[in-house]
C-alpha positions as CSV (number, residue, x, y, z in Angstrom):
1,E,-35.2,0.6,13.3
2,T,-37.1,0.0,10.1
3,P,-39.9,2.5,9.5
4,P,-43.4,1.1,9.0
5,D,-44.5,-0.2,5.6
6,L,-47.1,2.4,4.4
7,G,-47.8,0.5,1.2
8,W,-46.5,3.3,-1.0
9,T,-44.7,2.5,-4.3
10,V,-42.5,4.6,-6.4
11,T,-41.1,4.1,-9.9
12,Y,-38.0,6.0,-10.8
13,R,-37.2,6.2,-14.6
14,A,-33.9,6.8,-16.4
15,N,-35.4,9.9,-18.0
16,G,-35.6,11.7,-14.6
17,S,-39.4,11.2,-14.0
18,F,-41.1,9.3,-11.2
19,T,-44.5,8.1,-10.2
20,L,-45.3,7.8,-6.5
21,V,-48.5,5.8,-5.8
22,L,-50.2,6.7,-2.5
23,P,-53.5,5.6,-1.1
24,T,-54.9,8.9,-2.3
25,G,-53.7,8.3,-5.9
26,P,-50.5,8.7,-8.0
27,V,-48.2,11.7,-8.0
28,E,-46.0,12.4,-11.0
29,G,-42.8,14.4,-11.0
30,F,-39.2,14.7,-11.8
31,Y,-36.0,13.9,-9.8
32,E,-32.2,14.2,-9.9
33,A,-29.9,12.1,-7.8
34,A,-26.1,11.9,-7.7
35,N,-23.3,11.5,-5.1
36,G,-25.7,10.8,-2.2
37,V,-27.9,13.8,-2.8
38,F,-31.4,13.9,-4.4
39,S,-34.0,16.5,-5.3
40,S,-37.5,15.9,-6.5
41,R,-40.5,18.1,-7.6
42,S,-44.0,17.5,-8.7
43,P,-45.5,20.3,-10.8
44,A,-49.1,19.0,-10.2
45,T,-48.8,19.2,-6.4
46,E,-46.3,22.1,-6.4
47,R,-44.3,20.1,-3.9
48,S,-40.5,19.6,-3.9
49,D,-38.1,17.8,-1.6
50,Q,-34.4,17.4,-1.3
51,G,-32.0,15.5,0.9
52,T,-29.6,12.6,1.0
53,Y,-29.8,9.0,0.0
54,L,-27.8,5.9,1.0
55,L,-27.8,2.5,-0.7
56,L,-28.2,0.0,2.2
57,S,-27.9,-3.0,-0.1
58,P,-28.5,-3.8,-3.8
59,T,-32.3,-3.8,-3.0
60,R,-32.7,-1.2,-0.2
61,L,-32.5,2.6,-0.4
62,E,-32.6,5.0,2.5
63,M,-33.7,8.5,1.8
64,T,-33.7,11.4,4.2
65,G,-35.7,14.5,3.2
66,E,-38.4,16.9,4.4
67,L,-40.6,14.2,5.9
68,G,-37.8,12.4,7.6
69,V,-36.2,9.0,6.8
70,S,-37.8,6.5,4.5
71,V,-36.5,3.1,3.4
72,W,-37.5,1.7,0.0
73,E,-37.2,-1.9,-1.0
74,K,-36.8,-2.8,-4.7
75,V,-39.5,-5.2,-6.0
76,E,-39.4,-7.0,-9.4
């Protein structure tokens, strides 16, 4: 079952930084991902997460972390 679309967007950059845009505003942070495992942290919010990821297709990514399962769709 596909989780609901919450309208969140995230940009992962090659330098290990990310920006997550939520209805409440953007969250900046850093991530690492390799071999199906990820970790992320946001110094501004003092939050971190870790878990697993799975490429479902060339444009879909499933991540399982502290808040459960999320599926992300690549947009151009």
